[in-house]
PDB file with SEQRES, HELIX, SHEET and CRYST1 records, atoms N, CA, C and O in Angstrom:
SEQRES   1 A   85  MET CYS LEU THR GLY HIS ILE VAL HIS THR GLU HIS THR          
SEQRES   2 A   85  ASN ASN SER PRO PRO VAL LYS GLY GLU PRO MET ALA ALA          
SEQRES   3 A   85  PHE SER VAL GLU LEU ALA ASN GLN ARG VAL GLU GLU VAL          
SEQRES   4 A   85  GLU GLY VAL ASP ALA TYR GLN GLN GLU GLY PRO LEU THR          
SEQRES   5 A   85  THR PHE PHE ALA VAL GLU SER GLN ARG LEU VAL ILE ASP          
SEQRES   6 A   85  SER TRP SER THR ARG VAL ALA SER PHE ARG THR ALA ASP          
SEQRES   7 A   85  ILE VAL THR VAL ARG ARG SER                                  
HELIX    1 AA1 THR A   76  ASP A   78  5                                   3    
SHEET    1 AA1 3 VAL A  36  VAL A  42  0                                        
SHEET    2 AA1 3 ALA A  25  LEU A  31 -1                                        
SHEET    3 AA1 3 ILE A  79  ARG A  84 -1                                        
SHEET    1 AA2 3 ALA A  44  GLU A  48  0                                        
SHEET    2 AA2 3 LEU A  51  ALA A  56 -1                                        
SHEET    3 AA2 3 THR A  69  ARG A  75 -1                                        
CRYST1    1.000    1.000    1.000  90.00  90.00  90.00 P 1           1          
ATOM      1  N   MET A   1      75.316  80.202  57.808  1.00  0.00           N  
ATOM      2  CA  MET A   1      75.693  80.128  59.315  1.00  0.00           C  
ATOM      3  C   MET A   1      77.074  79.697  59.317  1.00  0.00           C  
ATOM      4  O   MET A   1      77.379  78.691  58.676  1.00  0.00           O  
ATOM      5  N   CYS A   2      77.959  80.360  59.978  1.00  0.00           N  
ATOM      6  CA  CYS A   2      79.437  79.845  60.209  1.00  0.00           C  
ATOM      7  C   CYS A   2      79.435  79.211  61.535  1.00  0.00           C  
ATOM      8  O   CYS A   2      79.034  79.780  62.551  1.00  0.00           O  
ATOM      9  N   LEU A   3      79.970  77.818  61.485  1.00  0.00           N  
ATOM     10  CA  LEU A   3      80.135  77.135  62.718  1.00  0.00           C  
ATOM     11  C   LEU A   3      81.527  77.444  63.221  1.00  0.00           C  
ATOM     12  O   LEU A   3      82.442  77.656  62.426  1.00  0.00           O  
ATOM     13  N   THR A   4      81.701  77.473  64.552  1.00  0.00           N  
ATOM     14  CA  THR A   4      83.051  77.703  65.193  1.00  0.00           C  
ATOM     15  C   THR A   4      83.581  76.456  65.810  1.00  0.00           C  
ATOM     16  O   THR A   4      84.634  76.468  66.448  1.00  0.00           O  
ATOM     17  N   GLY A   5      82.885  75.400  65.634  1.00  0.00           N  
ATOM     18  CA  GLY A   5      83.434  74.113  66.256  1.00  0.00           C  
ATOM     19  C   GLY A   5      82.714  73.006  65.633  1.00  0.00           C  
ATOM     20  O   GLY A   5      81.903  73.231  64.735  1.00  0.00           O  
ATOM     21  N   HIS A   6      82.960  71.803  66.060  1.00  0.00           N  
ATOM     22  CA  HIS A   6      82.391  70.552  65.611  1.00  0.00           C  
ATOM     23  C   HIS A   6      80.964  70.347  66.300  1.00  0.00           C  
ATOM     24  O   HIS A   6      80.662  70.679  67.446  1.00  0.00           O  
ATOM     25  N   ILE A   7      80.176  69.744  65.374  1.00  0.00           N  
ATOM     26  CA  ILE A   7      78.690  69.429  65.895  1.00  0.00           C  
ATOM     27  C   ILE A   7      78.871  68.168  66.748  1.00  0.00           C  
ATOM     28  O   ILE A   7      79.393  67.142  66.313  1.00  0.00           O  
ATOM     29  N   VAL A   8      78.430  68.309  67.920  1.00  0.00           N  
ATOM     30  CA  VAL A   8      78.497  67.214  68.954  1.00  0.00           C  
ATOM     31  C   VAL A   8      77.356  66.325  68.870  1.00  0.00           C  
ATOM     32  O   VAL A   8      77.566  65.113  68.882  1.00  0.00           O  
ATOM     33  N   HIS A   9      76.123  66.794  68.782  1.00  0.00           N  
ATOM     34  CA  HIS A   9      74.874  66.030  68.747  1.00  0.00           C  
ATOM     35  C   HIS A   9      74.165  66.169  67.370  1.00  0.00           C  
ATOM     36  O   HIS A   9      73.837  67.279  66.950  1.00  0.00           O  
ATOM     37  N   THR A  10      73.947  65.091  66.715  1.00  0.00           N  
ATOM     38  CA  THR A  10      73.249  65.177  65.527  1.00  0.00           C  
ATOM     39  C   THR A  10      71.775  64.744  65.434  1.00  0.00           C  
ATOM     40  O   THR A  10      71.091  65.009  64.445  1.00  0.00           O  
ATOM     41  N   GLU A  11      71.328  64.094  66.458  1.00  0.00           N  
ATOM     42  CA  GLU A  11      69.924  63.713  66.563  1.00  0.00           C  
ATOM     43  C   GLU A  11      69.077  64.737  67.260  1.00  0.00           C  
ATOM     44  O   GLU A  11      69.554  65.448  68.145  1.00  0.00           O  
ATOM     45  N   HIS A  12      67.807  64.825  66.869  1.00  0.00           N  
ATOM     46  CA  HIS A  12      66.847  65.777  67.355  1.00  0.00           C  
ATOM     47  C   HIS A  12      66.374  65.392  68.750  1.00  0.00           C  
ATOM     48  O   HIS A  12      65.897  64.272  68.933  1.00  0.00           O  
ATOM     49  N   THR A  13      66.478  66.205  69.666  1.00  0.00           N  
ATOM     50  CA  THR A  13      65.855  65.935  70.962  1.00  0.00           C  
ATOM     51  C   THR A  13      64.789  66.928  71.246  1.00  0.00           C  
ATOM     52  O   THR A  13      64.481  67.819  70.455  1.00  0.00           O  
ATOM     53  N   ASN A  14      64.183  66.723  72.517  1.00  0.00           N  
ATOM     54  CA  ASN A  14      63.089  67.660  72.895  1.00  0.00           C  
ATOM     55  C   ASN A  14      63.647  68.984  73.171  1.00  0.00           C  
ATOM     56  O   ASN A  14      62.952  69.987  73.011  1.00  0.00           O  
ATOM     57  N   ASN A  15      64.877  69.050  73.582  1.00  0.00           N  
ATOM     58  CA  ASN A  15      65.564  70.421  73.870  1.00  0.00           C  
ATOM     59  C   ASN A  15      66.215  71.083  72.757  1.00  0.00           C  
ATOM     60  O   ASN A  15      66.685  72.210  72.914  1.00  0.00           O  
ATOM     61  N   SER A  16      66.284  70.471  71.632  1.00  0.00           N  
ATOM     62  CA  SER A  16      66.897  71.139  70.541  1.00  0.00           C  
ATOM     63  C   SER A  16      65.918  71.919  69.680  1.00  0.00           C  
ATOM     64  O   SER A  16      64.729  71.601  69.685  1.00  0.00           O  
ATOM     65  N   PRO A  17      66.364  72.921  68.947  1.00  0.00           N  
ATOM     66  CA  PRO A  17      65.487  73.879  68.301  1.00  0.00           C  
ATOM     67  C   PRO A  17      64.706  73.084  67.263  1.00  0.00           C  
ATOM     68  O   PRO A  17      65.161  72.011  66.866  1.00  0.00           O  
ATOM     69  N   PRO A  18      63.631  73.530  66.838  1.00  0.00           N  
ATOM     70  CA  PRO A  18      62.922  73.056  65.593  1.00  0.00           C  
ATOM     71  C   PRO A  18      63.624  73.102  64.373  1.00  0.00           C  
ATOM     72  O   PRO A  18      64.240  74.133  64.101  1.00  0.00           O  
ATOM     73  N   VAL A  19      63.629  72.028  63.497  1.00  0.00           N  
ATOM     74  CA  VAL A  19      64.288  72.128  62.274  1.00  0.00           C  
ATOM     75  C   VAL A  19      63.293  72.571  61.235  1.00  0.00           C  
ATOM     76  O   VAL A  19      62.087  72.573  61.478  1.00  0.00           O  
ATOM     77  N   LYS A  20      63.806  72.954  60.048  1.00  0.00           N  
ATOM     78  CA  LYS A  20      62.901  73.485  58.969  1.00  0.00           C  
ATOM     79  C   LYS A  20      61.836  72.480  58.671  1.00  0.00           C  
ATOM     80  O   LYS A  20      62.102  71.286  58.530  1.00  0.00           O  
ATOM     81  N   GLY A  21      60.660  72.954  58.579  1.00  0.00           N  
ATOM     82  CA  GLY A  21      59.507  72.015  58.168  1.00  0.00           C  
ATOM     83  C   GLY A  21      58.732  71.606  59.476  1.00  0.00           C  
ATOM     84  O   GLY A  21      57.566  71.224  59.377  1.00  0.00           O  
ATOM     85  N   GLU A  22      59.332  71.675  60.653  1.00  0.00           N  
ATOM     86  CA  GLU A  22      58.495  71.320  61.899  1.00  0.00           C  
ATOM     87  C   GLU A  22      57.618  72.550  62.241  1.00  0.00           C  
ATOM     88  O   GLU A  22      58.031  73.695  62.060  1.00  0.00           O  
ATOM     89  N   PRO A  23      56.401  72.273  62.738  1.00  0.00           N  
ATOM     90  CA  PRO A  23      55.449  73.311  63.181  1.00  0.00           C  
ATOM     91  C   PRO A  23      55.967  74.056  64.354  1.00  0.00           C  
ATOM     92  O   PRO A  23      56.504  73.491  65.307  1.00  0.00           O  
ATOM     93  N   MET A  24      55.790  75.372  64.261  1.00  0.00           N  
ATOM     94  CA  MET A  24      56.125  76.218  65.389  1.00  0.00           C  
ATOM     95  C   MET A  24      55.168  76.071  66.592  1.00  0.00           C  
ATOM     96  O   MET A  24      54.120  75.437  66.475  1.00  0.00           O  
ATOM     97  N   ALA A  25      55.522  76.642  67.713  1.00  0.00           N  
ATOM     98  CA  ALA A  25      54.609  76.418  68.839  1.00  0.00           C  
ATOM     99  C   ALA A  25      53.514  77.481  68.798  1.00  0.00           C  
ATOM    100  O   ALA A  25      53.548  78.463  68.057  1.00  0.00           O  
ATOM    101  N   ALA A  26      52.480  77.178  69.716  1.00  0.00           N  
ATOM    102  CA  ALA A  26      51.389  77.981  69.848  1.00  0.00           C  
ATOM    103  C   ALA A  26      51.176  78.269  71.320  1.00  0.00           C  
ATOM    104  O   ALA A  26      51.364  77.356  72.124  1.00  0.00           O  
ATOM    105  N   PHE A  27      50.796  79.479  71.736  1.00  0.00           N  
ATOM    106  CA  PHE A  27      50.618  79.664  73.112  1.00  0.00           C  
ATOM    107  C   PHE A  27      49.275  80.269  73.389  1.00  0.00           C  
ATOM    108  O   PHE A  27      48.752  81.057  72.602  1.00  0.00           O  
ATOM    109  N   SER A  28      48.698  79.877  74.567  1.00  0.00           N  
ATOM    110  CA  SER A  28      47.381  80.571  74.987  1.00  0.00           C  
ATOM    111  C   SER A  28      47.770  81.444  76.224  1.00  0.00           C  
ATOM    112  O   SER A  28      48.363  81.048  77.227  1.00  0.00           O  
ATOM    113  N   VAL A  29      47.303  82.761  75.949  1.00  0.00           N  
ATOM    114  CA  VAL A  29      47.681  83.840  76.896  1.00  0.00           C  
ATOM    115  C   VAL A  29      46.408  84.224  77.635  1.00  0.00           C  
ATOM    116  O   VAL A  29      45.498  84.756  76.998  1.00  0.00           O  
ATOM    117  N   GLU A  30      46.288  83.996  78.901  1.00  0.00           N  
ATOM    118  CA  GLU A  30      45.027  84.411  79.582  1.00  0.00           C  
ATOM    119  C   GLU A  30      45.406  85.846  80.325  1.00  0.00           C  
ATOM    120  O   GLU A  30      46.399  86.010  81.035  1.00  0.00           O  
ATOM    121  N   LEU A  31      44.466  86.791  80.032  1.00  0.00           N  
ATOM    122  CA  LEU A  31      44.742  88.149  80.451  1.00  0.00           C  
ATOM    123  C   LEU A  31      43.899  88.319  81.765  1.00  0.00           C  
ATOM    124  O   LEU A  31      43.052  87.491  82.101  1.00  0.00           O  
ATOM    125  N   ALA A  32      44.176  89.392  82.446  1.00  0.00           N  
ATOM    126  CA  ALA A  32      43.434  89.873  83.706  1.00  0.00           C  
ATOM    127  C   ALA A  32      41.966  90.061  83.440  1.00  0.00           C  
ATOM    128  O   ALA A  32      41.141  89.875  84.334  1.00  0.00           O  
ATOM    129  N   ASN A  33      41.625  90.429  82.215  1.00  0.00           N  
ATOM    130  CA  ASN A  33      40.179  90.676  81.909  1.00  0.00           C  
ATOM    131  C   ASN A  33      39.429  89.354  81.500  1.00  0.00           C  
ATOM    132  O   ASN A  33      38.319  89.356  80.968  1.00  0.00           O  
ATOM    133  N   GLN A  34      40.098  88.311  81.781  1.00  0.00           N  
ATOM    134  CA  GLN A  34      39.488  86.942  81.472  1.00  0.00           C  
ATOM    135  C   GLN A  34      39.496  86.566  79.976  1.00  0.00           C  
ATOM    136  O   GLN A  34      39.067  85.477  79.595  1.00  0.00           O  
ATOM    137  N   ARG A  35      39.988  87.485  79.150  1.00  0.00           N  
ATOM    138  CA  ARG A  35      40.092  87.101  77.686  1.00  0.00           C  
ATOM    139  C   ARG A  35      41.335  86.194  77.483  1.00  0.00           C  
ATOM    140  O   ARG A  35      42.372  86.371  78.123  1.00  0.00           O  
ATOM    141  N   VAL A  36      41.192  85.298  76.639  1.00  0.00           N  
ATOM    142  CA  VAL A  36      42.251  84.409  76.159  1.00  0.00           C  
ATOM    143  C   VAL A  36      42.720  84.659  74.782  1.00  0.00           C  
ATOM    144  O   VAL A  36      41.912  84.619  73.854  1.00  0.00           O  
ATOM    145  N   GLU A  37      43.914  84.902  74.594  1.00  0.00           N  
ATOM    146  CA  GLU A  37      44.558  85.063  73.284  1.00  0.00           C  
ATOM    147  C   GLU A  37      45.364  83.935  72.834  1.00  0.00           C  
ATOM    148  O   GLU A  37      46.221  83.450  73.572  1.00  0.00           O  
ATOM    149  N   GLU A  38      45.111  83.448  71.544  1.00  0.00           N  
ATOM    150  CA  GLU A  38      45.953  82.394  71.010  1.00  0.00           C  
ATOM    151  C   GLU A  38      47.045  83.015  70.150  1.00  0.00           C  
ATOM    152  O   GLU A  38      46.793  83.815  69.249  1.00  0.00           O  
ATOM    153  N   VAL A  39      48.237  82.618  70.463  1.00  0.00           N  
ATOM    154  CA  VAL A  39      49.401  83.340  69.652  1.00  0.00           C  
ATOM    155  C   VAL A  39      49.964  82.095  68.987  1.00  0.00           C  
ATOM    156  O   VAL A  39      50.401  81.192  69.700  1.00  0.00           O  
ATOM    157  N   GLU A  40      49.981  81.992  67.615  1.00  0.00           N  
ATOM    158  CA  GLU A  40      50.452  80.864  66.826  1.00  0.00           C  
ATOM    159  C   GLU A  40      51.522  81.248  65.969  1.00  0.00           C  
ATOM    160  O   GLU A  40      51.693  82.415  65.619  1.00  0.00           O  
ATOM    161  N   GLY A  41      52.296  80.232  65.597  1.00  0.00           N  
ATOM    162  CA  GLY A  41      53.544  80.505  64.744  1.00  0.00           C  
ATOM    163  C   GLY A  41      54.707  81.189  65.425  1.00  0.00           C  
ATOM    164  O   GLY A  41      55.480  81.940  64.831  1.00  0.00           O  
ATOM    165  N   VAL A  42      54.783  80.887  66.687  1.00  0.00           N  
ATOM    166  CA  VAL A  42      55.963  81.554  67.446  1.00  0.00           C  
ATOM    167  C   VAL A  42      56.770  80.422  67.981  1.00  0.00           C  
ATOM    168  O   VAL A  42      56.350  79.265  68.006  1.00  0.00           O  
ATOM    169  N   ASP A  43      58.019  80.819  68.435  1.00  0.00           N  
ATOM    170  CA  ASP A  43      58.972  79.836  68.972  1.00  0.00           C  
ATOM    171  C   ASP A  43      59.172  80.026  70.424  1.00  0.00           C  
ATOM    172  O   ASP A  43      59.297  79.055  71.171  1.00  0.00           O  
ATOM    173  N   ALA A  44      59.208  81.282  70.859  1.00  0.00           N  
ATOM    174  CA  ALA A  44      59.501  81.772  72.147  1.00  0.00           C  
ATOM    175  C   ALA A  44      58.942  83.076  72.598  1.00  0.00           C  
ATOM    176  O   ALA A  44      58.414  83.830  71.781  1.00  0.00           O  
ATOM    177  N   TYR A  45      59.035  83.375  73.853  1.00  0.00           N  
ATOM    178  CA  TYR A  45      58.554  84.618  74.344  1.00  0.00           C  
ATOM    179  C   TYR A  45      59.497  85.062  75.439  1.00  0.00           C  
ATOM    180  O   TYR A  45      60.114  84.248  76.127  1.00  0.00           O  
ATOM    181  N   GLN A  46      59.597  86.415  75.590  1.00  0.00           N  
ATOM    182  CA  GLN A  46      60.443  86.972  76.663  1.00  0.00           C  
ATOM    183  C   GLN A  46      59.858  88.376  77.128  1.00  0.00           C  
ATOM    184  O   GLN A  46      59.077  89.069  76.475  1.00  0.00           O  
ATOM    185  N   GLN A  47      60.344  88.641  78.285  1.00  0.00           N  
ATOM    186  CA  GLN A  47      59.844  90.077  78.775  1.00  0.00           C  
ATOM    187  C   GLN A  47      60.690  91.087  78.213  1.00  0.00           C  
ATOM    188  O   GLN A  47      61.911  90.934  78.180  1.00  0.00           O  
ATOM    189  N   GLU A  48      60.125  92.097  77.776  1.00  0.00           N  
ATOM    190  CA  GLU A  48      60.811  93.358  77.195  1.00  0.00           C  
ATOM    191  C   GLU A  48      60.270  94.572  77.875  1.00  0.00           C  
ATOM    192  O   GLU A  48      59.262  95.127  77.438  1.00  0.00           O  
ATOM    193  N   GLY A  49      60.933  95.022  78.977  1.00  0.00           N  
ATOM    194  CA  GLY A  49      60.425  96.201  79.735  1.00  0.00           C  
ATOM    195  C   GLY A  49      59.002  95.765  80.259  1.00  0.00           C  
ATOM    196  O   GLY A  49      58.830  94.682  80.819  1.00  0.00           O  
ATOM    197  N   PRO A  50      58.027  96.649  80.050  1.00  0.00           N  
ATOM    198  CA  PRO A  50      56.662  96.337  80.530  1.00  0.00           C  
ATOM    199  C   PRO A  50      55.852  95.346  79.666  1.00  0.00           C  
ATOM    200  O   PRO A  50      54.701  95.039  79.978  1.00  0.00           O  
ATOM    201  N   LEU A  51      56.461  94.860  78.597  1.00  0.00           N  
ATOM    202  CA  LEU A  51      55.733  93.976  77.749  1.00  0.00           C  
ATOM    203  C   LEU A  51      56.305  92.646  77.750  1.00  0.00           C  
ATOM    204  O   LEU A  51      57.508  92.487  77.955  1.00  0.00           O  
ATOM    205  N   THR A  52      55.440  91.590  77.513  1.00  0.00           N  
ATOM    206  CA  THR A  52      55.961  90.274  77.196  1.00  0.00           C  
ATOM    207  C   THR A  52      55.702  90.041  75.713  1.00  0.00           C  
ATOM    208  O   THR A  52      54.552  90.116  75.281  1.00  0.00           O  
ATOM    209  N   THR A  53      56.718  89.764  74.930  1.00  0.00           N  
ATOM    210  CA  THR A  53      56.754  89.683  73.474  1.00  0.00           C  
ATOM    211  C   THR A  53      56.891  88.262  73.058  1.00  0.00           C  
ATOM    212  O   THR A  53      57.647  87.520  73.684  1.00  0.00           O  
ATOM    213  N   PHE A  54      56.176  87.821  71.996  1.00  0.00           N  
ATOM    214  CA  PHE A  54      56.290  86.494  71.370  1.00  0.00           C  
ATOM    215  C   PHE A  54      57.059  86.687  70.100  1.00  0.00           C  
ATOM    216  O   PHE A  54      56.823  87.634  69.351  1.00  0.00           O  
ATOM    217  N   PHE A  55      58.029  85.740  69.845  1.00  0.00           N  
ATOM    218  CA  PHE A  55      58.831  85.793  68.621  1.00  0.00           C  
ATOM    219  C   PHE A  55      58.800  84.563  67.813  1.00  0.00           C  
ATOM    220  O   PHE A  55      58.695  83.462  68.353  1.00  0.00           O  
ATOM    221  N   ALA A  56      58.891  84.720  66.473  1.00  0.00           N  
ATOM    222  CA  ALA A  56      59.294  83.764  65.581  1.00  0.00           C  
ATOM    223  C   ALA A  56      60.748  83.771  65.272  1.00  0.00           C  
ATOM    224  O   ALA A  56      61.273  84.842  64.969  1.00  0.00           O  
ATOM    225  N   VAL A  57      61.498  82.602  65.322  1.00  0.00           N  
ATOM    226  CA  VAL A  57      62.860  82.599  65.127  1.00  0.00           C  
ATOM    227  C   VAL A  57      63.202  81.695  63.978  1.00  0.00           C  
ATOM    228  O   VAL A  57      62.587  80.635  63.863  1.00  0.00           O  
ATOM    229  N   GLU A  58      64.181  82.045  63.077  1.00  0.00           N  
ATOM    230  CA  GLU A  58      64.474  81.214  61.894  1.00  0.00           C  
ATOM    231  C   GLU A  58      64.969  79.861  62.491  1.00  0.00           C  
ATOM    232  O   GLU A  58      65.448  79.834  63.625  1.00  0.00           O  
ATOM    233  N   SER A  59      64.856  78.769  61.745  1.00  0.00           N  
ATOM    234  CA  SER A  59      65.116  77.482  62.204  1.00  0.00           C  
ATOM    235  C   SER A  59      66.598  77.270  62.437  1.00  0.00           C  
ATOM    236  O   SER A  59      67.007  76.384  63.187  1.00  0.00           O  
ATOM    237  N   GLN A  60      67.410  78.116  61.767  1.00  0.00           N  
ATOM    238  CA  GLN A  60      68.887  77.939  61.880  1.00  0.00           C  
ATOM    239  C   GLN A  60      69.427  78.613  63.215  1.00  0.00           C  
ATOM    240  O   GLN A  60      70.536  78.354  63.684  1.00  0.00           O  
ATOM    241  N   ARG A  61      68.590  79.441  63.735  1.00  0.00           N  
ATOM    242  CA  ARG A  61      69.139  80.344  64.872  1.00  0.00           C  
ATOM    243  C   ARG A  61      68.537  79.723  66.144  1.00  0.00           C  
ATOM    244  O   ARG A  61      67.442  79.163  66.186  1.00  0.00           O  
ATOM    245  N   LEU A  62      69.399  79.892  67.197  1.00  0.00           N  
ATOM    246  CA  LEU A  62      69.043  79.119  68.463  1.00  0.00           C  
ATOM    247  C   LEU A  62      68.609  80.109  69.578  1.00  0.00           C  
ATOM    248  O   LEU A  62      68.307  79.691  70.696  1.00  0.00           O  
ATOM    249  N   VAL A  63      68.584  81.382  69.268  1.00  0.00           N  
ATOM    250  CA  VAL A  63      68.300  82.354  70.311  1.00  0.00           C  
ATOM    251  C   VAL A  63      67.371  83.491  69.682  1.00  0.00           C  
ATOM    252  O   VAL A  63      67.305  83.690  68.469  1.00  0.00           O  
ATOM    253  N   ILE A  64      66.697  84.177  70.594  1.00  0.00           N  
ATOM    254  CA  ILE A  64      65.991  85.405  70.185  1.00  0.00           C  
ATOM    255  C   ILE A  64      67.070  86.491  70.042  1.00  0.00           C  
ATOM    256  O   ILE A  64      67.882  86.745  70.931  1.00  0.00           O  
ATOM    257  N   ASP A  65      67.010  87.131  68.812  1.00  0.00           N  
ATOM    258  CA  ASP A  65      68.058  88.196  68.630  1.00  0.00           C  
ATOM    259  C   ASP A  65      67.359  89.181  67.637  1.00  0.00           C  
ATOM    260  O   ASP A  65      66.158  89.152  67.369  1.00  0.00           O  
ATOM    261  N   SER A  66      68.269  90.053  67.132  1.00  0.00           N  
ATOM    262  CA  SER A  66      67.615  91.153  66.193  1.00  0.00           C  
ATOM    263  C   SER A  66      67.120  90.625  64.864  1.00  0.00           C  
ATOM    264  O   SER A  66      66.491  91.357  64.101  1.00  0.00           O  
ATOM    265  N   TRP A  67      67.387  89.403  64.587  1.00  0.00           N  
ATOM    266  CA  TRP A  67      66.861  88.785  63.373  1.00  0.00           C  
ATOM    267  C   TRP A  67      65.426  88.168  63.630  1.00  0.00           C  
ATOM    268  O   TRP A  67      64.697  87.897  62.675  1.00  0.00           O  
ATOM    269  N   SER A  68      65.059  87.966  64.857  1.00  0.00           N  
ATOM    270  CA  SER A  68      63.857  87.417  65.162  1.00  0.00           C  
ATOM    271  C   SER A  68      62.665  88.292  64.881  1.00  0.00           C  
ATOM    272  O   SER A  68      62.792  89.509  65.014  1.00  0.00           O  
ATOM    273  N   THR A  69      61.441  87.739  64.477  1.00  0.00           N  
ATOM    274  CA  THR A  69      60.339  88.462  64.114  1.00  0.00           C  
ATOM    275  C   THR A  69      59.392  88.649  65.365  1.00  0.00           C  
ATOM    276  O   THR A  69      59.028  87.653  65.990  1.00  0.00           O  
ATOM    277  N   ARG A  70      59.015  89.840  65.713  1.00  0.00           N  
ATOM    278  CA  ARG A  70      57.890  89.966  66.800  1.00  0.00           C  
ATOM    279  C   ARG A  70      56.569  89.705  66.259  1.00  0.00           C  
ATOM    280  O   ARG A  70      56.139  90.260  65.247  1.00  0.00           O  
ATOM    281  N   VAL A  71      55.929  88.848  66.951  1.00  0.00           N  
ATOM    282  CA  VAL A  71      54.559  88.411  66.497  1.00  0.00           C  
ATOM    283  C   VAL A  71      53.432  89.006  67.262  1.00  0.00           C  
ATOM    284  O   VAL A  71      52.395  89.347  66.694  1.00  0.00           O  
ATOM    285  N   ALA A  72      53.614  89.137  68.533  1.00  0.00           N  
ATOM    286  CA  ALA A  72      52.635  89.705  69.440  1.00  0.00           C  
ATOM    287  C   ALA A  72      53.205  90.121  70.723  1.00  0.00           C  
ATOM    288  O   ALA A  72      54.188  89.535  71.175  1.00  0.00           O  
ATOM    289  N   SER A  73      52.656  91.082  71.328  1.00  0.00           N  
ATOM    290  CA  SER A  73      53.075  91.718  72.706  1.00  0.00           C  
ATOM    291  C   SER A  73      51.878  91.949  73.486  1.00  0.00           C  
ATOM    292  O   SER A  73      50.810  92.273  72.965  1.00  0.00           O  
ATOM    293  N   PHE A  74      52.053  91.778  74.797  1.00  0.00           N  
ATOM    294  CA  PHE A  74      50.980  91.999  75.771  1.00  0.00           C  
ATOM    295  C   PHE A  74      51.632  92.667  76.981  1.00  0.00           C  
ATOM    296  O   PHE A  74      52.793  92.389  77.279  1.00  0.00           O  
ATOM    297  N   ARG A  75      50.908  93.542  77.685  1.00  0.00           N  
ATOM    298  CA  ARG A  75      51.422  94.133  78.947  1.00  0.00           C  
ATOM    299  C   ARG A  75      51.580  93.058  79.906  1.00  0.00           C  
ATOM    300  O   ARG A  75      50.640  92.299  80.144  1.00  0.00           O  
ATOM    301  N   THR A  76      52.761  92.938  80.500  1.00  0.00           N  
ATOM    302  CA  THR A  76      53.182  91.863  81.394  1.00  0.00           C  
ATOM    303  C   THR A  76      52.182  91.917  82.612  1.00  0.00           C  
ATOM    304  O   THR A  76      51.733  90.873  83.084  1.00  0.00           O  
ATOM    305  N   ALA A  77      51.857  93.108  83.092  1.00  0.00           N  
ATOM    306  CA  ALA A  77      51.012  93.235  84.287  1.00  0.00           C  
ATOM    307  C   ALA A  77      49.569  92.650  84.037  1.00  0.00           C  
ATOM    308  O   ALA A  77      48.847  92.255  84.952  1.00  0.00           O  
ATOM    309  N   ASP A  78      49.216  92.636  82.670  1.00  0.00           N  
ATOM    310  CA  ASP A  78      47.872  92.049  82.450  1.00  0.00           C  
ATOM    311  C   ASP A  78      47.790  90.556  82.288  1.00  0.00           C  
ATOM    312  O   ASP A  78      46.693  89.998  82.245  1.00  0.00           O  
ATOM    313  N   ILE A  79      48.965  89.871  82.193  1.00  0.00           N  
ATOM    314  CA  ILE A  79      49.071  88.504  81.872  1.00  0.00           C  
ATOM    315  C   ILE A  79      48.837  87.696  83.152  1.00  0.00           C  
ATOM    316  O   ILE A  79      49.492  87.971  84.158  1.00  0.00           O  
ATOM    317  N   VAL A  80      47.900  86.677  83.159  1.00  0.00           N  
ATOM    318  CA  VAL A  80      47.626  85.891  84.198  1.00  0.00           C  
ATOM    319  C   VAL A  80      48.361  84.542  84.013  1.00  0.00           C  
ATOM    320  O   VAL A  80      49.062  84.108  84.927  1.00  0.00           O  
ATOM    321  N   THR A  81      48.223  83.911  82.919  1.00  0.00           N  
ATOM    322  CA  THR A  81      48.981  82.695  82.608  1.00  0.00           C  
ATOM    323  C   THR A  81      49.401  82.733  81.134  1.00  0.00           C  
ATOM    324  O   THR A  81      48.799  83.409  80.300  1.00  0.00           O  
ATOM    325  N   VAL A  82      50.516  81.935  80.847  1.00  0.00           N  
ATOM    326  CA  VAL A  82      50.889  81.648  79.476  1.00  0.00           C  
ATOM    327  C   VAL A  82      51.096  80.112  79.426  1.00  0.00           C  
ATOM    328  O   VAL A  82      51.844  79.537  80.218  1.00  0.00           O  
ATOM    329  N   ARG A  83      50.417  79.497  78.485  1.00  0.00           N  
ATOM    330  CA  ARG A  83      50.376  78.017  78.328  1.00  0.00           C  
ATOM    331  C   ARG A  83      50.744  77.673  76.934  1.00  0.00           C  
ATOM    332  O   ARG A  83      50.129  78.194  76.004  1.00  0.00           O  
ATOM    333  N   ARG A  84      51.700  76.836  76.730  1.00  0.00           N  
ATOM    334  CA  ARG A  84      52.006  76.192  75.421  1.00  0.00           C  
ATOM    335  C   ARG A  84      50.837  75.342  75.026  1.00  0.00           C  
ATOM    336  O   ARG A  84      50.415  74.493  75.812  1.00  0.00           O  
ATOM    337  N   SER A  85      50.256  75.537  73.776  1.00  0.00           N  
ATOM    338  CA  SER A  85      49.177  74.621  73.353  1.00  0.00           C  
ATOM    339  C   SER A  85      49.600  73.829  72.177  1.00  0.00           C  
ATOM    340  O   SER A  85      48.832  73.007  71.678  1.00  0.00           O  
TER     341      SER A  85                                                      
END                                                                             
């Protein structure tokens, strides 16, 4: 990774991305048919058209981008709640 400036903060905070070796997040997705799906090993999710997709992101990257791995997708219209577990 090429840095374009100086590192300002060096300590880990709750808002900073996970560092290598830290466990990734897991989410519980409740669907309209009352089924609950557990999605593990992901860092984030976002809406992509009619789908909500969960992604695993490399620890060095701070955003979801073309290098992120899609882990699971659900029709957004079918999702009742998403909870981090």
